[in-house]
C-alpha positions as CSV (number, residue, x, y, z in Angstrom):
1,M,-34.9,89.9,134.5
2,R,-33.4,91.0,137.8
3,K,-34.1,87.3,139.3
4,S,-32.3,85.9,136.3
5,R,-29.1,87.9,136.9
6,V,-28.8,86.6,140.2
7,I,-28.5,83.1,138.5
8,A,-26.5,84.0,135.5
9,P,-25.3,87.4,135.6
10,Q,-23.2,87.1,132.3
11,S,-26.7,86.9,130.4
12,V,-27.6,89.5,127.4
13,F,-31.3,91.0,127.7
14,V,-33.2,92.4,124.9
15,F,-36.8,93.6,125.8
16,I,-39.5,93.0,123.2
17,T,-42.9,94.5,123.7
18,A,-45.8,95.6,122.1
19,Y,-46.9,98.5,124.6
20,G,-43.4,100.3,124.9
21,T,-43.3,103.4,126.8
22,V,-40.5,105.6,127.3
23,D,-40.9,104.9,131.2
24,M,-40.9,101.3,130.2
25,A,-37.7,101.7,128.1
26,V,-35.9,103.7,130.5
27,E,-36.7,101.1,133.7
28,A,-35.6,98.1,131.4
29,M,-32.1,99.8,130.4
30,K,-31.7,101.0,134.4
31,A,-32.0,97.2,134.9
32,G,-29.3,96.2,132.6
33,A,-31.1,95.4,129.3
34,F,-28.8,95.7,126.2
35,N,-31.5,97.1,124.0
36,F,-35.3,97.4,123.7
37,I,-37.6,96.7,120.8
38,E,-41.1,98.0,120.3
39,K,-43.1,96.0,118.2
40,P,-44.1,96.2,115.2
41,F,-40.4,95.7,113.9
42,T,-38.4,94.6,110.9
43,F,-36.6,91.5,110.5
44,D,-33.6,93.5,109.9
45,R,-34.1,95.6,112.7
46,L,-34.1,92.9,114.9
47,L,-31.4,90.9,113.5
48,D,-28.8,94.0,114.2
49,V,-30.1,94.2,117.7
50,V,-29.1,90.4,117.9
51,D,-26.3,90.9,116.1
52,G,-25.1,93.5,118.8
53,A,-26.1,91.6,121.9
54,L,-24.1,88.4,120.5
55,E,-20.8,90.6,119.8
56,F,-21.7,92.3,123.2
57,R,-21.7,88.5,124.9
58,K,-18.8,87.7,123.1
59,S,-16.5,90.5,124.2
60,I,-17.4,89.6,127.7
61,A,-16.9,85.7,127.2
62,L,-15.5,83.6,130.3
63,V,-12.2,84.5,131.5
64,D,-11.4,80.9,132.0
65,S,-11.6,79.9,127.8
66,E,-8.5,80.7,126.0
67,P,-9.3,82.8,123.3
68,S,-7.7,82.6,119.8
69,A,-5.6,85.1,118.4
70,D,-8.6,86.5,116.3
71,E,-10.8,86.7,119.3
72,L,-8.4,89.0,121.1
73,T,-7.3,90.8,118.3
74,Q,-4.1,93.3,119.5
75,F,-1.0,94.5,118.5
76,D,1.8,93.3,120.8
77,N,0.6,94.4,124.2
78,I,-1.8,97.0,122.6
79,V,-5.3,95.8,123.0
80,G,-8.2,97.4,120.8
81,T,-10.0,96.5,117.6
82,S,-11.5,99.8,117.2
83,P,-11.1,101.5,113.8
84,I,-9.0,104.6,115.4
85,M,-6.7,101.5,117.3
86,K,-6.6,99.5,113.8
87,E,-5.1,102.7,111.9
88,I,-2.5,103.2,114.7
89,Y,-1.6,99.5,114.2
90,E,-1.2,100.4,110.4
91,T,0.7,103.0,111.0
92,I,3.1,101.4,113.5
93,R,3.7,98.8,110.7
94,R,4.6,100.9,108.3
95,V,7.2,103.2,110.4
96,A,8.8,100.5,112.3
97,P,11.2,99.3,109.5
98,T,12.8,102.8,109.1
99,D,15.0,104.8,111.4
100,T,13.0,107.7,111.4
101,N,12.1,109.9,114.5
102,V,8.6,109.4,115.8
103,M,6.8,111.5,118.3
104,I,3.8,109.9,120.4
105,I,1.1,112.2,121.5
106,G,-1.6,111.5,124.1
107,E,-3.0,111.8,127.7
108,S,-1.4,110.3,130.7
109,G,-2.3,106.5,130.3
110,T,-3.4,105.9,127.0
111,G,-0.4,103.8,126.3
112,K,2.4,105.7,124.7
113,E,5.4,103.3,125.9
114,L,3.6,100.6,124.3
115,V,3.3,102.1,121.1
116,A,7.1,103.0,121.2
117,Q,8.0,99.5,122.4
118,G,5.8,98.3,119.4
119,I,7.7,100.0,117.0
120,H,10.9,98.9,118.1
121,N,9.5,95.1,118.2
122,H,8.8,95.3,114.6
123,S,11.9,97.2,113.8
124,R,15.4,96.0,112.3
125,R,16.5,96.9,115.9
126,K,14.1,94.4,117.7
127,A,17.1,92.2,118.9
128,M,19.0,95.1,120.6
129,R,17.7,97.3,123.7
130,F,14.4,99.6,124.1
131,V,15.7,102.0,126.8
132,P,13.0,104.2,128.2
133,V,13.8,107.6,130.0
134,N,11.0,109.6,131.7
135,C,12.6,112.9,131.0
136,G,10.1,114.5,133.9
137,A,11.8,112.2,136.7
138,L,15.7,113.3,135.6
139,P,16.8,115.9,138.0
140,E,19.0,118.8,135.9
141,N,21.9,118.0,137.7
142,I,22.1,114.6,136.9
143,F,20.7,115.0,133.3
144,E,23.9,114.6,131.4
145,S,25.7,112.2,133.7
146,E,22.3,109.9,133.3
147,L,22.2,110.5,129.7
148,F,25.5,110.6,128.7
149,G,27.9,108.9,131.0
150,H,30.8,110.2,132.7
151,E,34.5,109.9,133.0
152,K,36.3,108.9,136.1
153,G,37.0,111.7,138.7
154,S,34.8,114.2,136.3
155,F,32.9,115.2,139.4
156,T,32.8,114.6,143.2
157,G,31.5,111.0,143.9
158,A,32.5,109.9,140.0
159,H,34.7,107.1,141.0
160,S,34.8,105.3,138.1
161,R,33.9,105.8,134.2
162,K,30.0,105.0,133.7
163,T,28.1,104.7,130.4
164,G,25.3,106.5,129.9
165,L,21.7,105.4,128.8
166,V,22.2,106.9,125.3
167,E,25.2,104.6,124.8
168,F,23.5,101.7,126.6
169,A,20.8,101.9,123.8
170,N,23.4,102.2,121.0
171,G,22.2,99.7,118.1
172,G,18.6,99.9,119.6
173,T,15.9,102.1,120.2
174,F,16.0,105.2,122.9
175,F,12.5,106.3,124.3
176,L,12.5,109.9,125.7
177,D,9.0,109.8,127.7
178,E,7.4,113.2,128.3
179,V,10.5,115.5,126.6
180,C,8.1,118.4,127.1
181,A,9.3,118.6,130.7
182,L,13.1,119.1,130.2
183,S,13.9,122.6,130.6
184,P,15.3,124.7,127.9
185,V,19.3,124.1,129.1
186,L,18.6,120.4,128.7
187,Q,16.7,120.6,125.6
188,V,19.9,122.1,124.0
189,K,22.0,119.3,125.1
190,L,19.5,117.0,123.8
191,L,19.3,118.5,120.3
192,R,22.7,118.0,119.9
193,M,22.9,114.4,120.2
194,V,19.6,114.0,118.4
195,Q,21.3,116.1,115.3
196,D,24.7,114.7,115.4
197,R,24.0,111.0,116.8
198,K,27.2,111.7,118.8
199,I,27.4,112.2,122.7
200,R,30.5,113.3,125.1
201,R,30.5,111.7,128.6
202,V,30.8,114.1,131.2
203,G,34.4,115.1,131.5
204,G,35.6,113.5,128.6
205,E,37.2,114.7,125.6
206,K,36.2,112.2,123.2
207,L,32.9,112.2,120.7
208,I,31.4,108.7,120.8
209,D,29.1,107.6,117.5
210,V,25.9,106.3,118.8
211,D,23.4,104.4,116.5
212,V,19.9,104.7,117.9
213,R,16.4,105.1,116.8
214,I,14.6,107.9,118.6
215,I,11.2,107.9,119.8
216,S,9.4,110.5,122.2
217,A,6.5,111.0,123.8
218,T,4.4,113.8,125.5
219,N,1.3,114.2,127.3
220,V,1.1,117.8,126.4
221,D,0.0,119.4,123.2
222,P,3.6,120.3,121.4
223,D,2.1,122.9,119.2
224,R,1.0,124.7,122.3
225,A,4.4,124.0,124.3
226,L,6.2,125.9,121.3
227,K,3.9,128.9,121.6
228,D,4.3,129.0,125.6
229,N,8.4,128.3,124.8
230,I,8.1,125.2,126.6
231,L,9.7,123.5,123.8
232,R,12.2,124.4,121.6
233,E,11.0,124.6,118.1
234,D,14.5,123.1,116.5
235,L,14.2,120.1,118.9
236,Y,10.4,119.6,118.3
237,Y,11.0,119.7,114.1
238,R,14.1,117.0,114.8
239,L,11.8,114.7,117.1
240,K,8.4,115.0,115.2
241,V,9.3,113.6,111.6
242,I,6.3,111.1,112.0
243,T,3.5,111.8,115.0
244,I,1.2,109.3,116.3
245,K,-1.5,110.5,118.0
246,M,-3.1,108.2,121.0
247,P,-6.8,108.8,121.5
248,P,-8.2,108.8,125.1
249,L,-10.3,106.0,126.1
250,R,-13.4,108.2,125.9
251,E,-13.1,108.2,122.3
252,R,-12.7,104.3,121.9
253,L,-15.2,103.1,124.5
254,E,-15.9,100.3,122.0
255,D,-12.4,98.7,123.3
256,I,-13.6,98.7,127.0
257,P,-15.0,94.9,126.6
258,L,-11.8,93.5,125.3
259,L,-9.6,95.7,127.6
260,C,-12.0,94.4,130.7
261,Y,-11.1,90.6,129.1
262,H,-7.2,91.5,129.0
263,F,-7.0,92.7,132.6
264,L,-9.2,90.5,134.4
265,R,-7.1,87.4,132.8
266,K,-3.7,89.0,134.1
267,Y,-5.0,89.6,137.4
268,I,-7.0,86.4,137.9
269,K,-3.4,84.8,137.1
270,L,-1.9,86.9,139.7
271,N,-4.6,85.8,142.5
272,P,-5.5,82.2,141.6
273,G,-7.6,82.5,144.8
274,K,-10.2,84.1,143.3
275,K,-12.9,82.5,141.0
276,V,-13.9,85.3,139.1
277,K,-15.2,84.1,135.5
278,G,-15.8,87.5,134.1
279,I,-17.5,90.9,134.4
280,S,-21.4,91.2,134.0
281,P,-23.0,92.9,131.1
282,E,-24.6,95.5,133.5
283,S,-21.1,96.5,134.8
284,V,-19.4,96.8,131.2
285,I,-22.5,99.0,130.4
286,L,-21.3,101.4,133.3
287,L,-17.9,101.0,132.3
288,Q,-18.7,102.2,128.8
289,N,-20.5,105.3,130.2
290,Y,-17.8,106.6,132.3
291,S,-15.6,109.4,131.3
292,W,-12.0,107.8,132.3
293,P,-10.1,111.0,132.6
294,G,-7.3,108.3,133.9
295,N,-7.5,106.5,130.4
296,V,-6.7,102.9,130.2
297,R,-4.2,103.0,133.1
298,E,-7.1,103.8,135.3
299,L,-9.4,101.0,133.7
300,Q,-6.7,98.5,134.4
301,N,-6.6,99.9,138.1
302,V,-10.5,99.3,138.4
303,I,-10.6,96.1,137.1
304,E,-7.8,95.2,139.6
305,S,-9.9,97.0,142.2
306,A,-12.9,95.3,141.1
307,L,-11.6,91.7,141.0
308,A,-10.2,92.2,144.7
309,L,-13.4,93.3,146.1
310,S,-15.5,90.7,144.4
311,K,-17.4,87.9,146.2
312,G,-19.0,86.0,143.8
313,E,-18.1,84.6,140.4
314,W,-18.8,88.0,138.1
315,I,-17.7,91.3,138.8
316,T,-21.2,93.3,139.5
317,P,-21.7,96.9,139.7
318,E,-21.4,96.7,143.3
319,D,-17.5,96.0,142.9
320,L,-17.1,98.9,141.0
321,P,-15.6,102.3,142.5
322,D,-18.3,105.0,143.7
323,S,-16.9,107.2,140.8
324,I,-18.0,104.9,138.3
325,D,-21.4,103.4,139.8
326,G,-22.2,106.6,141.4
327,Q,-23.7,108.0,138.0
328,K,-25.9,105.4,138.1
329,R,-27.0,106.0,141.7
330,V,-27.8,109.8,140.8
331,I,-30.0,108.7,137.7
332,K,-31.7,106.2,140.0
333,G,-32.2,109.1,142.8
334,L,-34.0,111.1,140.0
335,F,-37.0,108.5,139.5
336,K,-38.1,109.7,142.8
337,E,-38.8,113.2,141.5
338,P,-41.6,114.7,139.7
339,I,-40.5,114.0,135.8
340,K,-39.8,117.8,135.2
341,D,-37.6,118.2,138.1
342,A,-35.8,114.9,137.2
343,K,-35.4,115.9,133.7
344,N,-33.7,119.2,134.3
345,K,-31.3,117.9,136.6
346,L,-30.2,115.2,134.1
347,I,-30.0,117.8,131.5
348,S,-28.2,120.2,133.3
349,S,-25.8,117.4,134.8
350,F,-25.1,116.2,130.9
351,E,-24.8,120.1,129.9
352,R,-22.0,121.1,132.5
353,E,-20.0,117.7,131.8
354,Y,-20.4,118.0,128.2
355,L,-19.3,121.7,128.3
356,I,-16.2,121.0,130.3
357,T,-15.1,118.2,128.0
358,V,-15.5,120.1,124.7
359,L,-13.3,123.0,126.5
360,K,-10.7,120.7,127.3
361,D,-11.0,119.1,123.7
362,Q,-10.5,122.5,122.6
363,D,-7.8,123.4,124.6
364,W,-9.9,126.0,126.5
365,N,-10.4,128.2,123.7
366,I,-14.0,129.7,123.9
367,S,-14.3,130.5,120.0
368,K,-13.2,126.7,118.9
369,A,-15.4,125.4,121.6
370,A,-18.5,127.5,120.6
371,K,-17.8,126.6,117.0
372,F,-17.7,122.9,117.6
373,C,-20.9,123.4,119.7
374,G,-22.9,125.0,116.8
375,V,-23.4,128.0,119.3
376,D,-22.2,131.9,119.1
377,R,-19.3,132.9,121.4
378,R,-21.7,134.8,123.8
379,T,-24.3,132.1,124.1
380,L,-21.6,129.7,125.2
381,Q,-20.5,132.1,127.8
382,R,-23.8,132.5,129.0
383,M,-24.2,128.4,129.4
384,L,-20.5,128.8,131.2
385,R,-21.9,131.1,133.7
386,R,-24.8,129.5,134.4
387,H,-22.9,126.0,135.1
388,H,-20.4,128.3,137.1
389,I,-17.7,127.4,134.9
390,N,-15.0,129.7,135.3
391,I,-12.2,129.1,132.3
392,D,-9.3,130.4,134.8
393,D,-10.0,127.8,137.3
394,R,-8.2,124.9,135.2
395,L,-5.0,127.0,136.3
396,Q,-5.6,126.4,139.9
397,Q,-6.7,122.8,139.5
398,G,-4.6,121.3,137.1
399,G,-6.9,121.5,133.7
400,T,-9.8,119.7,135.9
401,L,-12.9,121.8,137.1
402,A,-14.9,120.4,140.0
403,A,-18.5,120.7,140.7
404,P,-20.0,123.7,142.0
405,E,-21.0,123.5,145.7
406,T,-24.6,123.8,146.1
407,A,-26.6,124.3,149.3
């Protein structure tokens, strides 16, 4: 199989043997096999494996072939065919024809602005402007001027009248990204516009009617932001008439082959000197076993980097960053140790990553995390101490935990 990969890296391998052992299965999967079947097996079992291999092969099809719309199923520029993404597409179709305010919730890099753009593109306002604003990037002292505009002479440097972004979006869609980043003072000013659909330019006296559809987004839990007094309750309920929750990439790993294909095509067009045809199955398997803290945006960067570093016609594991291929090297290293030591190290590594992931998903709440894990609170706390996981560390490390130092 290793020699075959040199000739045809895009091949998908399924091992069939009458003398299967755990070591043999591990070795086959380590070498990049898609699946491993031990005799005797049923016809249905064989059919399922072959169907899965064919679907996998199709998902990493040649980049130089032009797929049909059915082969590259996506919604506007949102790529993915997983059940959770199909539910989001259906929600977009249902809310787009209305003028209802929508709040999109999701981690950074999950594609919140793409969803907002998709809603606009399928609305009655699609012929008008879609105006995005990153609330976290607007200094408080120019917020009003940027959003609502100003009159000539209203402040030093105001040499002429300026139309604000809300007025510029009139008739279209106004997208407020990272709305929880706004200060309480600015939230009050925004609330008036959201409630009344009227603005007053800085230095002006006249109220101006604006007809905009408002879509907002946040990468923090808005309910937690309410409890922490980061987000005003009245503004929250005005913005959150309909909620769309974007899943992190780790919750839709089946979309990774399609996303790889999408980004690979994009960057090959931008780099015509590269003769890359696609990505090897072994590379895709590695990508599907990575946690993706930066979500789709991180995957996009990885594919762009891998294409730039690639030497042959196919992207291989050697072209991937150490953060992704590193776990594979760690596992390979364990095969040089006694099985008991190797197993304990692998289990410990998995357990620590599992606990951190669950804690993040449960908003660092010990009781909720314990319930999710199926253990009592005291048992979970013992596990956290064993793995040197300190909940308070997240405050200093932006919600992430580093691996403990070892001697």
